ZAMARLUM-98573 format. One record per residue: residue number from 1; residue in one letter; chain; z, y, x of N, C-alpha, C in turn. Coordinates in Angstrom, 2 decimals. Layout:
// residues N
     n   res   chain      n_zz      n_yy      n_xx     ca_zz     ca_yy     ca_xx      c_zz      c_yy      c_xx
   NUM     A       A         Z         Y         X         Z         Y         X         Z         Y         X
...
END
This chain:
// residues 104
     n   res   chain      n_zz      n_yy      n_xx     ca_zz     ca_yy     ca_xx      c_zz      c_yy      c_xx
     1     X       A      0.02     -1.16      0.62     -0.06      0.14      0.00      0.13      1.27      0.87
     2     X       A      0.56      1.30      2.04      0.74      2.23      2.79     -0.58      2.57      3.47
     3     X       A     -1.47      1.54      3.87     -2.58      1.68      4.27     -3.43      2.62      3.22
     4     X       A     -3.43      2.08      2.13     -4.35      2.62      0.93     -4.00      4.25      0.96
     5     X       A     -2.57      4.73      0.67     -1.96      5.96      0.73     -2.66      6.76      1.71
     6     X       A     -2.52      6.35      3.16     -3.22      6.87      3.98     -4.44      7.15      4.17
     7     X       A     -5.16      5.98      3.76     -7.05      6.22      3.45     -7.12      7.43      2.67
     8     X       A     -6.36      7.13      1.53     -6.72      8.20      0.66     -6.43      9.47      1.13
     9     X       A     -5.42      9.71      1.71     -4.83     10.99      2.20     -6.03     11.68      3.23
    10     X       A     -6.44     10.75      3.98     -7.42     11.06      5.17     -8.65     11.53      4.30
    11     X       A     -9.37     10.56      3.47    -10.14     10.99      2.66    -10.29     12.64      1.73
    12     X       A     -9.36     12.70      1.29     -8.97     13.94      0.54     -8.75     14.87      1.51
    13     X       A     -8.28     15.14      2.99     -8.59     16.07      3.84    -10.06     16.06      4.14
    14     X       A    -10.53     15.08      4.43    -12.05     15.07      4.98    -12.69     16.04      3.87
    15     X       A    -12.42     15.73      2.48    -13.41     16.48      1.69    -12.69     17.75      1.23
    16     X       A    -11.52     18.46      1.73    -11.42     19.38      1.24    -12.04     20.67      1.61
    17     X       A    -12.85     20.72      2.67    -13.70     21.68      2.92    -14.71     21.75      1.96
    18     X       A    -15.08     20.86      1.44    -16.19     20.84      0.23    -15.59     21.65     -0.69
    19     X       A    -14.53     21.45     -1.07    -14.07     22.30     -2.13    -13.75     23.55     -2.27
    20     X       A    -13.31     24.18     -0.58    -13.11     25.37     -0.27    -14.48     26.12     -0.32
    21     X       A    -15.44     25.64     -0.32    -16.83     26.42     -0.02    -17.22     27.11     -1.47
    22     X       A    -17.69     28.12     -1.09    -18.04     28.67     -2.24    -19.39     29.78     -2.39
    23     X       A    -19.72     29.99     -3.28    -21.47     30.88     -3.38    -20.85     32.30     -3.01
    24     X       A    -21.75     32.56     -1.55    -21.43     34.08     -1.34    -21.09     35.17     -2.56
    25     X       A    -20.66     35.91     -2.42    -20.02     37.03     -3.56    -20.92     37.83     -3.30
    26     X       A    -21.44     38.56     -4.54    -22.39     39.68     -4.80    -21.65     40.91     -5.06
    27     X       A    -21.91     41.75     -4.07    -21.50     43.27     -3.65    -21.62     44.11     -4.68
    28     X       A    -22.50     43.75     -5.36    -22.80     44.60     -6.67    -22.04     44.62     -7.82
    29     X       A    -21.30     43.45     -7.81    -20.47     43.31     -9.07    -19.10     42.58     -8.83
    30     X       A    -18.82     42.47     -7.54    -17.41     42.20     -6.97    -16.60     43.21     -7.28
    31     X       A    -15.35     42.79     -7.88    -14.08     43.83     -7.74    -13.90     44.00     -6.40
    32     X       A    -12.76     45.10     -6.33    -12.10     45.26     -5.17    -11.19     44.01     -4.64
    33     X       A    -10.45     43.45     -5.50     -9.70     42.33     -5.06    -10.77     41.41     -4.67
    34     X       A    -11.71     40.72     -5.31    -12.68     39.83     -4.67    -13.34     40.33     -3.19
    35     X       A    -13.49     41.17     -3.14    -14.32     41.85     -1.98    -13.08     41.54     -0.50
    36     X       A    -11.73     42.31     -0.95    -10.68     41.81      0.07    -10.24     40.65      0.42
    37     X       A    -10.31     39.98     -0.56     -9.97     38.37     -0.48    -11.10     37.91      0.57
    38     X       A    -12.42     38.02      0.11    -13.54     37.20      0.83    -14.04     38.11      2.19
    39     X       A    -13.51     39.27      2.52    -14.12     39.85      3.68    -13.48     39.90      4.69
    40     X       A    -13.87     39.09      6.01    -12.71     39.40      7.06    -12.76     40.75      7.59
    41     X       A    -11.73     41.32      7.58    -11.37     42.80      8.42    -11.73     43.81      7.19
    42     X       A    -11.26     43.59      6.19    -11.73     44.20      4.85    -10.18     43.97      4.02
    43     X       A     -9.58     45.19      3.79     -8.05     44.96      2.99     -8.27     45.50      1.61
    44     X       A     -7.79     45.76      1.00     -7.71     46.49     -0.34     -8.22     47.76     -0.18
    45     X       A     -8.04     48.63      0.61     -8.21     49.91      0.85     -9.59     49.84      0.84
    46     X       A    -10.07     49.30      2.15    -11.70     49.59      1.97    -12.45     49.01      0.91
    47     X       A    -12.21     47.64      0.34    -12.76     47.20     -0.77    -12.91     48.13     -1.87
    48     X       A    -11.69     48.90     -2.26    -11.63     49.95     -3.15    -13.04     51.01     -2.50
    49     X       A    -12.87     51.40     -1.35    -13.92     52.26     -1.08    -15.52     51.81     -1.43
    50     X       A    -15.31     50.44     -0.92    -16.92     49.80     -1.33    -17.07     50.06     -3.06
    51     X       A    -16.01     49.91     -3.72    -16.41     50.16     -4.99    -16.60     51.36     -5.41
    52     X       A    -15.84     52.09     -4.86    -16.09     53.57     -5.29    -17.74     53.83     -4.69
    53     X       A    -17.80     53.77     -3.49    -19.16     54.27     -3.15    -20.08     53.38     -3.91
    54     X       A    -19.90     52.24     -4.54    -21.37     51.66     -5.17    -21.08     52.42     -6.92
    55     X       A    -19.97     52.61     -7.27    -19.91     53.26     -8.58    -20.52     55.01     -8.38
    56     X       A    -20.51     55.62     -7.22    -20.82     56.80     -7.38    -22.09     56.57     -6.79
    57     X       A    -22.94     55.98     -5.75    -24.31     55.92     -5.42    -25.21     55.08     -5.71
    58     X       A    -24.70     54.10     -6.92    -25.57     53.01     -7.48    -25.61     51.97     -6.34
    59     X       A    -25.88     50.70     -6.88    -25.76     49.24     -6.26    -26.36     49.26     -5.14
    60     X       A    -25.86     48.55     -3.96    -26.11     48.13     -2.70    -27.72     47.31     -2.92
    61     X       A    -28.80     47.70     -2.04    -30.14     47.17     -1.75    -29.89     45.89     -1.29
    62     X       A    -28.97     45.81     -0.22    -28.84     44.67      0.61    -27.35     44.72      1.10
    63     X       A    -26.97     43.54      1.74    -25.60     43.65      2.29    -25.79     44.50      3.32
    64     X       A    -26.72     44.53      4.48    -26.89     46.08      5.15    -26.67     47.31      5.04
    65     X       A    -26.78     47.28      3.61    -26.64     48.99      3.02    -25.32     49.26      2.95
    66     X       A    -24.38     48.45      3.08    -22.91     48.33      2.89    -22.30     49.40      4.11
    67     X       A    -23.37     49.65      5.32    -23.23     50.27      6.11    -23.12     51.90      5.76
    68     X       A    -23.47     52.32      4.48    -23.32     53.73      4.13    -22.05     53.79      3.92
    69     X       A    -20.92     52.81      3.67    -19.63     53.32      3.29    -18.91     53.33      4.43
    70     X       A    -18.34     54.55      4.39    -17.17     54.95      5.62    -16.14     53.79      6.04
    71     X       A    -16.55     53.51      7.09    -15.26     52.40      7.58    -15.96     51.27      7.67
    72     X       A    -17.24     51.03      7.13    -17.91     49.75      7.22    -18.91     49.86      8.28
    73     X       A    -18.81     49.11      9.57    -20.06     49.09     10.27    -20.69     47.81     10.50
    74     X       A    -21.73     47.97     11.66    -22.25     46.56     12.03    -21.55     45.58     11.98
    75     X       A    -20.59     45.76     12.86    -19.55     44.49     13.13    -18.97     43.97     11.96
    76     X       A    -18.51     44.96     10.84    -17.76     44.08     10.02    -18.83     43.39      8.82
    77     X       A    -20.07     44.46      9.25    -21.18     43.38      8.20    -21.55     42.14      8.75
    78     X       A    -21.66     42.12     10.13    -22.13     40.56     10.84    -20.74     39.55     10.44
    79     X       A    -19.93     39.95     10.54    -18.82     39.24     10.42    -18.54     38.62      8.92
    80     X       A    -19.48     39.39      8.12    -19.17     38.92      6.42    -20.55     38.49      5.98
    81     X       A    -21.58     38.62      6.70    -23.04     38.35      6.11    -23.12     37.15      5.52
    82     X       A    -22.65     36.18      6.17    -22.80     34.78      5.36    -21.87     34.64      3.89
    83     X       A    -21.18     35.21      3.82    -19.79     35.50      2.69    -20.44     36.60      1.49
    84     X       A    -21.47     37.16      1.58    -22.13     38.43      0.71    -23.34     38.06      0.47
    85     X       A    -23.59     38.77     -0.81    -25.18     38.47     -1.28    -25.48     39.65     -2.10
    86     X       A    -26.39     39.87     -2.20    -27.04     40.89     -3.47    -28.24     40.36     -4.36
    87     X       A    -27.53     40.24     -5.40    -28.56     39.72     -6.37    -29.54     40.84     -6.49
    88     X       A    -30.75     40.50     -7.06    -31.71     41.72     -7.74    -31.14     42.57     -8.90
    89     X       A    -31.48     43.88     -8.67    -30.84     44.72     -9.48    -31.28     44.50    -11.06
    90     X       A    -30.09     44.73    -11.78    -30.78     44.60    -13.43    -31.62     45.44    -13.55
    91     X       A    -32.59     44.87    -14.77    -33.53     45.86    -14.95    -33.26     46.33    -16.31
    92     X       A    -33.50     47.66    -16.66    -33.19     48.16    -18.08    -33.54     47.20    -19.21
    93     X       A    -33.19     47.25    -20.23    -33.44     46.31    -21.45    -34.60     46.90    -22.10
    94     X       A    -35.72     46.25    -22.43    -36.85     46.83    -23.16    -36.40     47.28    -24.45
    95     X       A    -37.05     48.39    -24.97    -36.71     48.86    -26.10    -37.34     47.57    -27.23
    96     X       A    -36.74     47.71    -28.19    -37.48     46.79    -29.59    -38.38     47.89    -30.43
    97     X       A    -39.49     46.69    -30.52    -40.25     47.82    -31.07    -40.06     48.16    -32.41
    98     X       A    -40.83     49.76    -32.62    -40.02     50.28    -33.74    -38.94     51.07    -33.66
    99     X       A    -38.19     50.79    -32.63    -36.83     51.66    -32.61    -36.88     52.81    -31.44
   100     X       A    -38.19     53.16    -31.00    -38.31     54.45    -30.08    -38.56     55.25    -30.88
   101     X       A    -38.58     56.72    -30.42    -38.89     57.62    -31.48    -40.35     58.07    -31.11
   102     X       A    -40.80     57.95    -32.34    -42.28     58.58    -32.32    -42.67     59.64    -31.62
   103     X       A    -43.79     59.70    -31.19    -44.20     61.13    -30.50    -45.08     61.58    -31.38
   104     X       A    -44.67     63.11    -31.32    -45.56     64.16    -32.21    -46.62     64.76    -31.56
END
């Protein structure tokens, strides 16, 4: 029974990194808490600065675009590039036919 328990423990520990793996975080939708948790060298204050910049200046076009945020440089971006992503920017919803104002 001890051998079985040890074998099960070894298997669990071997598979643990697979459970810890996650999809990269979208910097255009992430909260400050999510950014702080995911990024190396970025705490709550810098993460809040990222969100404030995004709200003020619009979505990031690429992860490298984070460099526009004060306190985020190439080194920080390099350490975190594999943890972050930018999905394509959402497009405006098309208007339903008949809802647009008529042109005169």
